[in-house]
PDBQT receptor file of N, H, CA, C and O in Angstrom, charges set to zero:
ATOM      1  N   UNK A   1       0.839  -1.186   0.000  1.00  0.00    +0.000 N 
ATOM      2  CA  UNK A   1       0.000   0.000   0.000  1.00  0.00    +0.000 C 
ATOM      3  C   UNK A   1       0.879   1.242   0.000  1.00  0.00    +0.000 C 
ATOM      4  O   UNK A   1       1.893   1.310   0.694  1.00  0.00    +0.000 OA
ATOM      5  N   UNK A   2       0.472   2.203  -0.781  1.00  0.00    +0.000 N 
ATOM      6  H   UNK A   2      -0.352   2.147  -1.345  1.00  0.00    +0.000 HD
ATOM      7  CA  UNK A   2       1.236   3.446  -0.837  1.00  0.00    +0.000 C 
ATOM      8  C   UNK A   2       0.886   4.389   0.288  1.00  0.00    +0.000 C 
ATOM      9  O   UNK A   2       1.740   5.134   0.768  1.00  0.00    +0.000 OA
ATOM     10  N   UNK A   3      -0.373   4.363   0.717  1.00  0.00    +0.000 N 
ATOM     11  H   UNK A   3      -1.067   3.758   0.327  1.00  0.00    +0.000 HD
ATOM     12  CA  UNK A   3      -0.764   5.259   1.809  1.00  0.00    +0.000 C 
ATOM     13  C   UNK A   3      -1.863   4.618   2.652  1.00  0.00    +0.000 C 
ATOM     14  O   UNK A   3      -2.478   3.621   2.274  1.00  0.00    +0.000 OA
ATOM     15  N   UNK A   4      -2.074   5.228   3.791  1.00  0.00    +0.000 N 
ATOM     16  H   UNK A   4      -1.575   6.038   4.097  1.00  0.00    +0.000 HD
ATOM     17  CA  UNK A   4      -3.016   4.681   4.759  1.00  0.00    +0.000 C 
ATOM     18  C   UNK A   4      -4.457   4.695   4.246  1.00  0.00    +0.000 C 
ATOM     19  O   UNK A   4      -5.209   3.748   4.474  1.00  0.00    +0.000 OA
ATOM     20  N   UNK A   5      -4.831   5.753   3.562  1.00  0.00    +0.000 N 
ATOM     21  H   UNK A   5      -4.220   6.522   3.376  1.00  0.00    +0.000 HD
ATOM     22  CA  UNK A   5      -6.197   5.835   3.039  1.00  0.00    +0.000 C 
ATOM     23  C   UNK A   5      -6.451   4.715   2.029  1.00  0.00    +0.000 C 
ATOM     24  O   UNK A   5      -7.508   4.083   2.045  1.00  0.00    +0.000 OA
ATOM     25  N   UNK A   6      -5.487   4.477   1.162  1.00  0.00    +0.000 N 
ATOM     26  H   UNK A   6      -4.628   4.990   1.149  1.00  0.00    +0.000 HD
ATOM     27  CA  UNK A   6      -5.622   3.405   0.176  1.00  0.00    +0.000 C 
ATOM     28  C   UNK A   6      -5.761   2.057   0.876  1.00  0.00    +0.000 C 
ATOM     29  O   UNK A   6      -6.575   1.227   0.471  1.00  0.00    +0.000 OA
ATOM     30  N   UNK A   7      -4.980   1.839   1.913  1.00  0.00    +0.000 N 
ATOM     31  H   UNK A   7      -4.319   2.514   2.242  1.00  0.00    +0.000 HD
ATOM     32  CA  UNK A   7      -5.056   0.588   2.665  1.00  0.00    +0.000 C 
ATOM     33  C   UNK A   7      -6.433   0.421   3.288  1.00  0.00    +0.000 C 
ATOM     34  O   UNK A   7      -7.023  -0.658   3.232  1.00  0.00    +0.000 OA
ATOM     35  N   UNK A   8      -6.937   1.491   3.878  1.00  0.00    +0.000 N 
ATOM     36  H   UNK A   8      -6.458   2.367   3.924  1.00  0.00    +0.000 HD
ATOM     37  CA  UNK A   8      -8.262   1.453   4.518  1.00  0.00    +0.000 C 
ATOM     38  C   UNK A   8      -9.346   1.157   3.496  1.00  0.00    +0.000 C 
ATOM     39  O   UNK A   8     -10.227   0.333   3.740  1.00  0.00    +0.000 OA
ATOM     40  N   UNK A   9      -9.284   1.825   2.358  1.00  0.00    +0.000 N 
ATOM     41  H   UNK A   9      -8.568   2.495   2.160  1.00  0.00    +0.000 HD
ATOM     42  CA  UNK A   9     -10.295   1.621   1.328  1.00  0.00    +0.000 C 
ATOM     43  C   UNK A   9     -10.232   0.216   0.747  1.00  0.00    +0.000 C 
ATOM     44  O   UNK A   9     -11.267  -0.367   0.425  1.00  0.00    +0.000 OA
ATOM     45  N   UNK A  10      -9.036  -0.330   0.612  1.00  0.00    +0.000 N 
ATOM     46  H   UNK A  10      -8.196   0.144   0.874  1.00  0.00    +0.000 HD
ATOM     47  CA  UNK A  10      -8.873  -1.691   0.118  1.00  0.00    +0.000 C 
ATOM     48  C   UNK A  10      -9.537  -2.686   1.066  1.00  0.00    +0.000 C 
ATOM     49  O   UNK A  10     -10.137  -3.669   0.633  1.00  0.00    +0.000 OA
ATOM     50  N   UNK A  11      -9.420  -2.416   2.365  1.00  0.00    +0.000 N 
ATOM     51  H   UNK A  11      -8.932  -1.617   2.717  1.00  0.00    +0.000 HD
ATOM     52  CA  UNK A  11     -10.046  -3.285   3.363  1.00  0.00    +0.000 C 
ATOM     53  C   UNK A  11     -11.543  -3.035   3.496  1.00  0.00    +0.000 C 
ATOM     54  O   UNK A  11     -12.256  -3.830   4.108  1.00  0.00    +0.000 OA
ATOM     55  N   UNK A  12     -12.021  -1.928   2.923  1.00  0.00    +0.000 N 
ATOM     56  H   UNK A  12     -11.442  -1.282   2.426  1.00  0.00    +0.000 HD
ATOM     57  CA  UNK A  12     -13.442  -1.607   2.999  1.00  0.00    +0.000 C 
ATOM     58  C   UNK A  12     -13.873  -1.137   4.381  1.00  0.00    +0.000 C 
ATOM     59  O   UNK A  12     -14.996  -1.404   4.810  1.00  0.00    +0.000 OA
ATOM     60  N   UNK A  13     -12.982  -0.436   5.078  1.00  0.00    +0.000 N 
ATOM     61  H   UNK A  13     -12.070  -0.219   4.729  1.00  0.00    +0.000 HD
ATOM     62  CA  UNK A  13     -13.267   0.024   6.434  1.00  0.00    +0.000 C 
ATOM     63  C   UNK A  13     -13.492   1.528   6.479  1.00  0.00    +0.000 C 
ATOM     64  O   UNK A  13     -12.986   2.271   5.638  1.00  0.00    +0.000 OA
ATOM     65  N   UNK A  14     -14.257   1.962   7.471  1.00  0.00    +0.000 N 
ATOM     66  H   UNK A  14     -14.668   1.358   8.154  1.00  0.00    +0.000 HD
ATOM     67  CA  UNK A  14     -14.396   3.391   7.729  1.00  0.00    +0.000 C 
ATOM     68  C   UNK A  14     -13.160   3.842   8.512  1.00  0.00    +0.000 C 
ATOM     69  O   UNK A  14     -12.380   3.018   8.991  1.00  0.00    +0.000 OA
ATOM     70  N   UNK A  15     -12.997   5.143   8.632  1.00  0.00    +0.000 N 
ATOM     71  H   UNK A  15     -13.630   5.812   8.243  1.00  0.00    +0.000 HD
ATOM     72  CA  UNK A  15     -11.872   5.661   9.413  1.00  0.00    +0.000 C 
ATOM     73  C   UNK A  15     -11.970   5.199  10.864  1.00  0.00    +0.000 C 
ATOM     74  O   UNK A  15     -10.964   4.839  11.475  1.00  0.00    +0.000 OA
ATOM     75  N   UNK A  16     -13.168   5.209  11.405  1.00  0.00    +0.000 N 
ATOM     76  H   UNK A  16     -13.985   5.501  10.909  1.00  0.00    +0.000 HD
ATOM     77  CA  UNK A  16     -13.348   4.782  12.795  1.00  0.00    +0.000 C 
ATOM     78  C   UNK A  16     -13.010   3.299  12.956  1.00  0.00    +0.000 C 
ATOM     79  O   UNK A  16     -12.340   2.920  13.917  1.00  0.00    +0.000 OA
ATOM     80  N   UNK A  17     -13.465   2.460  12.028  1.00  0.00    +0.000 N 
ATOM     81  H   UNK A  17     -14.009   2.768  11.248  1.00  0.00    +0.000 HD
ATOM     82  CA  UNK A  17     -13.160   1.035  12.097  1.00  0.00    +0.000 C 
ATOM     83  C   UNK A  17     -11.653   0.786  12.005  1.00  0.00    +0.000 C 
ATOM     84  O   UNK A  17     -11.110  -0.070  12.703  1.00  0.00    +0.000 OA
ATOM     85  N   UNK A  18     -10.995   1.542  11.139  1.00  0.00    +0.000 N 
ATOM     86  H   UNK A  18     -11.437   2.237  10.572  1.00  0.00    +0.000 HD
ATOM     87  CA  UNK A  18      -9.553   1.385  10.981  1.00  0.00    +0.000 C 
ATOM     88  C   UNK A  18      -8.830   1.781  12.268  1.00  0.00    +0.000 C 
ATOM     89  O   UNK A  18      -7.892   1.106  12.692  1.00  0.00    +0.000 OA
ATOM     90  N   UNK A  19      -9.266   2.869  12.882  1.00  0.00    +0.000 N 
ATOM     91  H   UNK A  19     -10.028   3.418  12.539  1.00  0.00    +0.000 HD
ATOM     92  CA  UNK A  19      -8.668   3.301  14.148  1.00  0.00    +0.000 C 
ATOM     93  C   UNK A  19      -8.862   2.235  15.219  1.00  0.00    +0.000 C 
ATOM     94  O   UNK A  19      -7.943   1.950  15.987  1.00  0.00    +0.000 OA
ATOM     95  N   UNK A  20     -10.048   1.649  15.271  1.00  0.00    +0.000 N 
ATOM     96  H   UNK A  20     -10.794   1.881  14.647  1.00  0.00    +0.000 HD
ATOM     97  CA  UNK A  20     -10.323   0.588  16.243  1.00  0.00    +0.000 C 
ATOM     98  C   UNK A  20      -9.423  -0.614  15.966  1.00  0.00    +0.000 C 
ATOM     99  O   UNK A  20      -8.832  -1.176  16.889  1.00  0.00    +0.000 OA
ATOM    100  N   UNK A  21      -9.321  -1.005  14.707  1.00  0.00    +0.000 N 
ATOM    101  H   UNK A  21      -9.802  -0.549  13.958  1.00  0.00    +0.000 HD
ATOM    102  CA  UNK A  21      -8.491  -2.148  14.353  1.00  0.00    +0.000 C 
ATOM    103  C   UNK A  21      -7.033  -1.926  14.754  1.00  0.00    +0.000 C 
ATOM    104  O   UNK A  21      -6.348  -2.857  15.179  1.00  0.00    +0.000 OA
ATOM    105  N   UNK A  22      -6.566  -0.686  14.614  1.00  0.00    +0.000 N 
ATOM    106  H   UNK A  22      -7.122   0.070  14.269  1.00  0.00    +0.000 HD
ATOM    107  CA  UNK A  22      -5.181  -0.362  14.954  1.00  0.00    +0.000 C 
ATOM    108  C   UNK A  22      -5.016   0.006  16.422  1.00  0.00    +0.000 C 
ATOM    109  O   UNK A  22      -3.914   0.318  16.873  1.00  0.00    +0.000 OA
ATOM    110  N   UNK A  23      -6.127  -0.034  17.169  1.00  0.00    +0.000 N 
ATOM    111  H   UNK A  23      -7.022  -0.288  16.802  1.00  0.00    +0.000 HD
ATOM    112  CA  UNK A  23      -6.119   0.265  18.605  1.00  0.00    +0.000 C 
ATOM    113  C   UNK A  23      -5.513   1.641  18.888  1.00  0.00    +0.000 C 
ATOM    114  O   UNK A  23      -4.643   1.797  19.745  1.00  0.00    +0.000 OA
ATOM    115  N   UNK A  24      -5.998   2.622  18.146  1.00  0.00    +0.000 N 
ATOM    116  H   UNK A  24      -6.704   2.495  17.450  1.00  0.00    +0.000 HD
ATOM    117  CA  UNK A  24      -5.515   3.992  18.306  1.00  0.00    +0.000 C 
ATOM    118  C   UNK A  24      -6.698   4.949  18.322  1.00  0.00    +0.000 C 
ATOM    119  O   UNK A  24      -7.735   4.649  17.730  1.00  0.00    +0.000 OA
ATOM    120  N   UNK A  25      -6.568   6.094  18.985  1.00  0.00    +0.000 N 
ATOM    121  H   UNK A  25      -5.726   6.337  19.466  1.00  0.00    +0.000 HD
ATOM    122  CA  UNK A  25      -7.667   7.057  18.970  1.00  0.00    +0.000 C 
ATOM    123  C   UNK A  25      -7.971   7.532  17.546  1.00  0.00    +0.000 C 
ATOM    124  O   UNK A  25      -7.066   7.659  16.722  1.00  0.00    +0.000 OA
ATOM    125  N   UNK A  26      -9.228   7.789  17.271  1.00  0.00    +0.000 N 
ATOM    126  H   UNK A  26      -9.963   7.686  17.941  1.00  0.00    +0.000 HD
ATOM    127  CA  UNK A  26      -9.633   8.254  15.949  1.00  0.00    +0.000 C 
ATOM    128  C   UNK A  26      -8.889   9.525  15.562  1.00  0.00    +0.000 C 
ATOM    129  O   UNK A  26      -8.481   9.672  14.410  1.00  0.00    +0.000 OA
ATOM    130  N   UNK A  27      -8.707  10.443  16.502  1.00  0.00    +0.000 N 
ATOM    131  H   UNK A  27      -9.039  10.324  17.438  1.00  0.00    +0.000 HD
ATOM    132  CA  UNK A  27      -8.010  11.700  16.205  1.00  0.00    +0.000 C 
ATOM    133  C   UNK A  27      -6.584  11.440  15.704  1.00  0.00    +0.000 C 
ATOM    134  O   UNK A  27      -6.121  12.096  14.771  1.00  0.00    +0.000 OA
ATOM    135  N   UNK A  28      -5.903  10.491  16.321  1.00  0.00    +0.000 N 
ATOM    136  H   UNK A  28      -6.279   9.958  17.079  1.00  0.00    +0.000 HD
ATOM    137  CA  UNK A  28      -4.543  10.149  15.881  1.00  0.00    +0.000 C 
ATOM    138  C   UNK A  28      -4.571   9.537  14.489  1.00  0.00    +0.000 C 
ATOM    139  O   UNK A  28      -3.755   9.880  13.633  1.00  0.00    +0.000 OA
ATOM    140  N   UNK A  29      -5.512   8.634  14.270  1.00  0.00    +0.000 N 
ATOM    141  H   UNK A  29      -6.175   8.355  14.965  1.00  0.00    +0.000 HD
ATOM    142  CA  UNK A  29      -5.622   8.003  12.964  1.00  0.00    +0.000 C 
ATOM    143  C   UNK A  29      -5.867   9.047  11.875  1.00  0.00    +0.000 C 
ATOM    144  O   UNK A  29      -5.243   9.004  10.815  1.00  0.00    +0.000 OA
ATOM    145  N   UNK A  30      -6.775   9.983  12.143  1.00  0.00    +0.000 N 
ATOM    146  H   UNK A  30      -7.282  10.018  13.004  1.00  0.00    +0.000 HD
ATOM    147  CA  UNK A  30      -7.084  11.016  11.151  1.00  0.00    +0.000 C 
ATOM    148  C   UNK A  30      -5.853  11.846  10.808  1.00  0.00    +0.000 C 
ATOM    149  O   UNK A  30      -5.656  12.212   9.650  1.00  0.00    +0.000 OA
ATOM    150  N   UNK A  31      -5.027  12.143  11.801  1.00  0.00    +0.000 N 
ATOM    151  H   UNK A  31      -5.187  11.845  12.742  1.00  0.00    +0.000 HD
ATOM    152  CA  UNK A  31      -3.789  12.898  11.551  1.00  0.00    +0.000 C 
ATOM    153  C   UNK A  31      -2.832  12.093  10.684  1.00  0.00    +0.000 C 
ATOM    154  O   UNK A  31      -2.147  12.658   9.832  1.00  0.00    +0.000 OA
ATOM    155  N   UNK A  32      -2.778  10.786  10.890  1.00  0.00    +0.000 N 
ATOM    156  H   UNK A  32      -3.335  10.327  11.582  1.00  0.00    +0.000 HD
ATOM    157  CA  UNK A  32      -1.933   9.941  10.044  1.00  0.00    +0.000 C 
ATOM    158  C   UNK A  32      -2.444   9.955   8.611  1.00  0.00    +0.000 C 
ATOM    159  O   UNK A  32      -1.678  10.143   7.666  1.00  0.00    +0.000 OA
ATOM    160  N   UNK A  33      -3.753   9.753   8.463  1.00  0.00    +0.000 N 
ATOM    161  H   UNK A  33      -4.376   9.599   9.230  1.00  0.00    +0.000 HD
ATOM    162  CA  UNK A  33      -4.323   9.647   7.118  1.00  0.00    +0.000 C 
ATOM    163  C   UNK A  33      -4.206  10.962   6.351  1.00  0.00    +0.000 C 
ATOM    164  O   UNK A  33      -4.049  10.952   5.130  1.00  0.00    +0.000 OA
ATOM    165  N   UNK A  34      -4.281  12.082   7.046  1.00  0.00    +0.000 N 
ATOM    166  H   UNK A  34      -4.409  12.090   8.037  1.00  0.00    +0.000 HD
ATOM    167  CA  UNK A  34      -4.198  13.383   6.384  1.00  0.00    +0.000 C 
ATOM    168  C   UNK A  34      -2.766  13.903   6.272  1.00  0.00    +0.000 C 
ATOM    169  O   UNK A  34      -2.545  15.018   5.799  1.00  0.00    +0.000 OA
ATOM    170  N   UNK A  35      -1.802  13.102   6.702  1.00  0.00    +0.000 N 
ATOM    171  H   UNK A  35      -1.982  12.197   7.086  1.00  0.00    +0.000 HD
ATOM    172  CA  UNK A  35      -0.406  13.486   6.565  1.00  0.00    +0.000 C 
ATOM    173  C   UNK A  35       0.088  14.489   7.581  1.00  0.00    +0.000 C 
ATOM    174  O   UNK A  35       1.163  15.064   7.411  1.00  0.00    +0.000 OA
ATOM    175  N   UNK A  36      -0.675  14.709   8.633  1.00  0.00    +0.000 N 
ATOM    176  H   UNK A  36      -1.548  14.242   8.772  1.00  0.00    +0.000 HD
ATOM    177  CA  UNK A  36      -0.266  15.664   9.664  1.00  0.00    +0.000 C 
ATOM    178  C   UNK A  36       0.743  15.051  10.629  1.00  0.00    +0.000 C 
ATOM    179  O   UNK A  36       1.495  15.767  11.290  1.00  0.00    +0.000 OA
ATOM    180  N   UNK A  37       0.754  13.730  10.706  1.00  0.00    +0.000 N 
ATOM    181  H   UNK A  37       0.142  13.148  10.170  1.00  0.00    +0.000 HD
ATOM    182  CA  UNK A  37       1.704  13.003  11.544  1.00  0.00    +0.000 C 
ATOM    183  C   UNK A  37       2.195  11.788  10.779  1.00  0.00    +0.000 C 
ATOM    184  O   UNK A  37       1.501  11.253   9.914  1.00  0.00    +0.000 OA
ATOM    185  N   UNK A  38       3.382  11.371  11.106  1.00  0.00    +0.000 N 
ATOM    186  H   UNK A  38       3.947  11.805  11.808  1.00  0.00    +0.000 HD
ATOM    187  CA  UNK A  38       3.975  10.207  10.441  1.00  0.00    +0.000 C 
ATOM    188  C   UNK A  38       3.332   8.920  10.970  1.00  0.00    +0.000 C 
ATOM    189  O   UNK A  38       3.111   8.767  12.171  1.00  0.00    +0.000 OA
ATOM    190  N   UNK A  39       3.043   8.012  10.059  1.00  0.00    +0.000 N 
ATOM    191  H   UNK A  39       3.223   8.136   9.083  1.00  0.00    +0.000 HD
ATOM    192  CA  UNK A  39       2.449   6.722  10.423  1.00  0.00    +0.000 C 
ATOM    193  C   UNK A  39       3.552   5.853  11.047  1.00  0.00    +0.000 C 
ATOM    194  O   UNK A  39       4.587   5.628  10.419  1.00  0.00    +0.000 OA
ATOM    195  N   UNK A  40       3.338   5.365  12.273  1.00  0.00    +0.000 N 
ATOM    196  H   UNK A  40       2.497   5.547  12.783  1.00  0.00    +0.000 HD
ATOM    197  CA  UNK A  40       4.347   4.509  12.904  1.00  0.00    +0.000 C 
ATOM    198  C   UNK A  40       4.598   3.236  12.095  1.00  0.00    +0.000 C 
ATOM    199  O   UNK A  40       3.687   2.703  11.462  1.00  0.00    +0.000 OA
ATOM    200  N   UNK A  41       5.822   2.764  12.122  1.00  0.00    +0.000 N 
ATOM    201  H   UNK A  41       6.562   3.197  12.636  1.00  0.00    +0.000 HD
ATOM    202  CA  UNK A  41       6.197   1.565  11.384  1.00  0.00    +0.000 C 
ATOM    203  C   UNK A  41       5.387   0.347  11.765  1.00  0.00    +0.000 C 
ATOM    204  O   UNK A  41       5.104  -0.504  10.921  1.00  0.00    +0.000 OA
ATOM    205  N   UNK A  42       5.012   0.255  13.035  1.00  0.00    +0.000 N 
ATOM    206  H   UNK A  42       5.242   0.946  13.720  1.00  0.00    +0.000 HD
ATOM    207  CA  UNK A  42       4.239  -0.901  13.486  1.00  0.00    +0.000 C 
ATOM    208  C   UNK A  42       2.869  -0.944  12.798  1.00  0.00    +0.000 C 
ATOM    209  O   UNK A  42       2.317  -2.025  12.594  1.00  0.00    +0.000 OA
ATOM    210  N   UNK A  43       2.329   0.200  12.446  1.00  0.00    +0.000 N 
ATOM    211  H   UNK A  43       2.778   1.078  12.612  1.00  0.00    +0.000 HD
ATOM    212  CA  UNK A  43       1.046   0.240  11.731  1.00  0.00    +0.000 C 
ATOM    213  C   UNK A  43       1.204  -0.397  10.353  1.00  0.00    +0.000 C 
ATOM    214  O   UNK A  43       0.348  -1.166   9.915  1.00  0.00    +0.000 OA
ATOM    215  N   UNK A  44       2.303  -0.072   9.675  1.00  0.00    +0.000 N 
ATOM    216  H   UNK A  44       2.998   0.552  10.031  1.00  0.00    +0.000 HD
ATOM    217  CA  UNK A  44       2.534  -0.677   8.360  1.00  0.00    +0.000 C 
ATOM    218  C   UNK A  44       2.735  -2.182   8.489  1.00  0.00    +0.000 C 
ATOM    219  O   UNK A  44       2.317  -2.939   7.613  1.00  0.00    +0.000 OA
ATOM    220  N   UNK A  45       3.369  -2.619   9.568  1.00  0.00    +0.000 N 
ATOM    221  H   UNK A  45       3.709  -2.003  10.279  1.00  0.00    +0.000 HD
ATOM    222  CA  UNK A  45       3.559  -4.057   9.799  1.00  0.00    +0.000 C 
ATOM    223  C   UNK A  45       2.209  -4.745   9.996  1.00  0.00    +0.000 C 
ATOM    224  O   UNK A  45       1.968  -5.817   9.442  1.00  0.00    +0.000 OA
ATOM    225  N   UNK A  46       1.337  -4.132  10.780  1.00  0.00    +0.000 N 
ATOM    226  H   UNK A  46       1.533  -3.261  11.230  1.00  0.00    +0.000 HD
ATOM    227  CA  UNK A  46       0.000  -4.689  11.004  1.00  0.00    +0.000 C 
ATOM    228  C   UNK A  46      -0.767  -4.771   9.687  1.00  0.00    +0.000 C 
ATOM    229  O   UNK A  46      -1.400  -5.786   9.396  1.00  0.00    +0.000 OA
ATOM    230  N   UNK A  47      -0.710  -3.707   8.898  1.00  0.00    +0.000 N 
ATOM    231  H   UNK A  47      -0.196  -2.883   9.135  1.00  0.00    +0.000 HD
ATOM    232  CA  UNK A  47      -1.434  -3.695   7.620  1.00  0.00    +0.000 C 
ATOM    233  C   UNK A  47      -0.880  -4.735   6.654  1.00  0.00    +0.000 C 
ATOM    234  O   UNK A  47      -1.631  -5.332   5.883  1.00  0.00    +0.000 OA
ATOM    235  N   UNK A  48       0.418  -4.949   6.694  1.00  0.00    +0.000 N 
ATOM    236  H   UNK A  48       1.028  -4.463   7.320  1.00  0.00    +0.000 HD
ATOM    237  CA  UNK A  48       1.013  -5.996   5.855  1.00  0.00    +0.000 C 
ATOM    238  C   UNK A  48       0.443  -7.362   6.237  1.00  0.00    +0.000 C 
ATOM    239  O   UNK A  48       0.043  -8.142   5.373  1.00  0.00    +0.000 OA
ATOM    240  N   UNK A  49       0.413  -7.637   7.526  1.00  0.00    +0.000 N 
ATOM    241  H   UNK A  49       0.738  -7.003   8.228  1.00  0.00    +0.000 HD
ATOM    242  CA  UNK A  49      -0.102  -8.925   7.991  1.00  0.00    +0.000 C 
ATOM    243  C   UNK A  49      -1.589  -9.083   7.697  1.00  0.00    +0.000 C 
ATOM    244  O   UNK A  49      -2.043 -10.162   7.317  1.00  0.00    +0.000 OA
ATOM    245  N   UNK A  50      -2.341  -8.006   7.874  1.00  0.00    +0.000 N 
ATOM    246  H   UNK A  50      -1.972  -7.129   8.183  1.00  0.00    +0.000 HD
ATOM    247  CA  UNK A  50      -3.776  -8.049   7.586  1.00  0.00    +0.000 C 
ATOM    248  C   UNK A  50      -3.999  -8.339   6.105  1.00  0.00    +0.000 C 
ATOM    249  O   UNK A  50      -4.878  -9.120   5.740  1.00  0.00    +0.000 OA
ATOM    250  N   UNK A  51      -3.196  -7.704   5.259  1.00  0.00    +0.000 N 
ATOM    251  H   UNK A  51      -2.482  -7.069   5.555  1.00  0.00    +0.000 HD
ATOM    252  CA  UNK A  51      -3.324  -7.944   3.821  1.00  0.00    +0.000 C 
ATOM    253  C   UNK A  51      -2.909  -9.344   3.421  1.00  0.00    +0.000 C 
ATOM    254  O   UNK A  51      -3.470  -9.921   2.490  1.00  0.00    +0.000 OA
ATOM    255  N   UNK A  52      -1.939  -9.886   4.113  1.00  0.00    +0.000 N 
ATOM    256  H   UNK A  52      -1.483  -9.417   4.869  1.00  0.00    +0.000 HD
ATOM    257  CA  UNK A  52      -1.415 -11.216   3.781  1.00  0.00    +0.000 C 
ATOM    258  C   UNK A  52      -2.341 -12.336   4.245  1.00  0.00    +0.000 C 
ATOM    259  O   UNK A  52      -2.499 -13.343   3.555  1.00  0.00    +0.000 OA
ATOM    260  N   UNK A  53      -2.942 -12.160   5.400  1.00  0.00    +0.000 N 
ATOM    261  H   UNK A  53      -2.813 -11.342   5.960  1.00  0.00    +0.000 HD
ATOM    262  CA  UNK A  53      -3.793 -13.201   5.977  1.00  0.00    +0.000 C 
ATOM    263  C   UNK A  53      -5.246 -12.758   5.982  1.00  0.00    +0.000 C 
ATOM    264  O   UNK A  53      -5.679 -12.002   6.852  1.00  0.00    +0.000 OA
ATOM    265  N   UNK A  54      -5.979 -13.234   5.012  1.00  0.00    +0.000 N 
ATOM    266  H   UNK A  54      -5.627 -13.848   4.305  1.00  0.00    +0.000 HD
ATOM    267  CA  UNK A  54      -7.388 -12.855   4.864  1.00  0.00    +0.000 C 
ATOM    268  C   UNK A  54      -8.164 -13.148   6.141  1.00  0.00    +0.000 C 
ATOM    269  O   UNK A  54      -7.997 -14.207   6.747  1.00  0.00    +0.000 OA
ATOM    270  N   UNK A  55      -9.002 -12.220   6.542  1.00  0.00    +0.000 N 
ATOM    271  H   UNK A  55      -9.138 -11.361   6.050  1.00  0.00    +0.000 HD
ATOM    272  CA  UNK A  55      -9.796 -12.403   7.743  1.00  0.00    +0.000 C 
ATOM    273  C   UNK A  55      -9.111 -11.891   8.997  1.00  0.00    +0.000 C 
ATOM    274  O   UNK A  55      -9.720 -11.854  10.066  1.00  0.00    +0.000 OA
ATOM    275  N   UNK A  56      -7.847 -11.493   8.876  1.00  0.00    +0.000 N 
ATOM    276  H   UNK A  56      -7.353 -11.523   8.007  1.00  0.00    +0.000 HD
ATOM    277  CA  UNK A  56      -7.127 -11.007  10.058  1.00  0.00    +0.000 C 
ATOM    278  C   UNK A  56      -7.756  -9.723  10.586  1.00  0.00    +0.000 C 
ATOM    279  O   UNK A  56      -7.839  -9.538  11.800  1.00  0.00    +0.000 OA
ATOM    280  N   UNK A  57      -8.199  -8.839   9.707  1.00  0.00    +0.000 N 
ATOM    281  H   UNK A  57      -8.132  -8.989   8.721  1.00  0.00    +0.000 HD
ATOM    282  CA  UNK A  57      -8.783  -7.593  10.187  1.00  0.00    +0.000 C 
ATOM    283  C   UNK A  57     -10.112  -7.846  10.887  1.00  0.00    +0.000 C 
ATOM    284  O   UNK A  57     -10.472  -7.109  11.805  1.00  0.00    +0.000 OA
ATOM    285  N   UNK A  58     -10.845  -8.875  10.472  1.00  0.00    +0.000 N 
ATOM    286  H   UNK A  58     -10.552  -9.474   9.727  1.00  0.00    +0.000 HD
ATOM    287  CA  UNK A  58     -12.091  -9.220  11.150  1.00  0.00    +0.000 C 
ATOM    288  C   UNK A  58     -11.797  -9.663  12.573  1.00  0.00    +0.000 C 
ATOM    289  O   UNK A  58     -12.523  -9.305  13.500  1.00  0.00    +0.000 OA
ATOM    290  N   UNK A  59     -10.746 -10.436  12.747  1.00  0.00    +0.000 N 
ATOM    291  H   UNK A  59     -10.157 -10.727  11.994  1.00  0.00    +0.000 HD
ATOM    292  CA  UNK A  59     -10.353 -10.884  14.073  1.00  0.00    +0.000 C 
ATOM    293  C   UNK A  59      -9.911  -9.712  14.937  1.00  0.00    +0.000 C 
ATOM    294  O   UNK A  59     -10.237  -9.657  16.123  1.00  0.00    +0.000 OA
ATOM    295  N   UNK A  60      -9.170  -8.774  14.349  1.00  0.00    +0.000 N 
ATOM    296  H   UNK A  60      -8.905  -8.819  13.386  1.00  0.00    +0.000 HD
ATOM    297  CA  UNK A  60      -8.736  -7.599  15.099  1.00  0.00    +0.000 C 
ATOM    298  C   UNK A  60      -9.926  -6.732  15.501  1.00  0.00    +0.000 C 
ATOM    299  O   UNK A  60      -9.999  -6.257  16.635  1.00  0.00    +0.000 OA
ATOM    300  N   UNK A  61     -10.858  -6.529  14.568  1.00  0.00    +0.000 N 
ATOM    301  H   UNK A  61     -10.798  -6.915  13.647  1.00  0.00    +0.000 HD
ATOM    302  CA  UNK A  61     -12.050  -5.734  14.880  1.00  0.00    +0.000 C 
ATOM    303  C   UNK A  61     -12.855  -6.399  15.980  1.00  0.00    +0.000 C 
ATOM    304  O   UNK A  61     -13.339  -5.721  16.886  1.00  0.00    +0.000 OA
ATOM    305  N   UNK A  62     -13.005  -7.704  15.918  1.00  0.00    +0.000 N 
ATOM    306  H   UNK A  62     -12.611  -8.255  15.181  1.00  0.00    +0.000 HD
ATOM    307  CA  UNK A  62     -13.772  -8.424  16.933  1.00  0.00    +0.000 C 
ATOM    308  C   UNK A  62     -13.118  -8.278  18.302  1.00  0.00    +0.000 C 
ATOM    309  O   UNK A  62     -13.813  -8.179  19.313  1.00  0.00    +0.000 OA
ATOM    310  N   UNK A  63     -11.811  -8.266  18.342  1.00  0.00    +0.000 N 
ATOM    311  H   UNK A  63     -11.246  -8.347  17.521  1.00  0.00    +0.000 HD
ATOM    312  CA  UNK A  63     -11.099  -8.159  19.616  1.00  0.00    +0.000 C 
ATOM    313  C   UNK A  63     -11.237  -6.771  20.234  1.00  0.00    +0.000 C 
ATOM    314  O   UNK A  63     -11.354  -6.649  21.454  1.00  0.00    +0.000 OA
ATOM    315  N   UNK A  64     -11.226  -5.739  19.419  1.00  0.00    +0.000 N 
ATOM    316  H   UNK A  64     -11.132  -5.838  18.429  1.00  0.00    +0.000 HD
ATOM    317  CA  UNK A  64     -11.202  -4.379  19.950  1.00  0.00    +0.000 C 
ATOM    318  C   UNK A  64     -12.540  -3.647  19.903  1.00  0.00    +0.000 C 
ATOM    319  O   UNK A  64     -12.603  -2.456  20.209  1.00  0.00    +0.000 OA
ATOM    320  N   UNK A  65     -13.607  -4.341  19.526  1.00  0.00    +0.000 N 
ATOM    321  H   UNK A  65     -13.556  -5.309  19.277  1.00  0.00    +0.000 HD
ATOM    322  CA  UNK A  65     -14.929  -3.683  19.527  1.00  0.00    +0.000 C 
ATOM    323  C   UNK A  65     -15.872  -4.394  20.453  1.00  0.00    +0.000 C 
ATOM    324  O   UNK A  65     -17.027  -3.990  20.589  1.00  0.00    +0.000 OA
TER     325      UNK A  65
């Protein structure tokens, strides 16, 4: 993924769902997506794993919601 918004859209998630999946406040997530803050490397690692293992984001959402 080139950017966080593209990753979120590929997963078919809302901004709030993505923030929940990443276990981060929505305000922080929005700053990452809008380029106001740098996306932590661990977020890219999580997104890589979610993309690689189908259904992983469903498991993450279930755990944090």
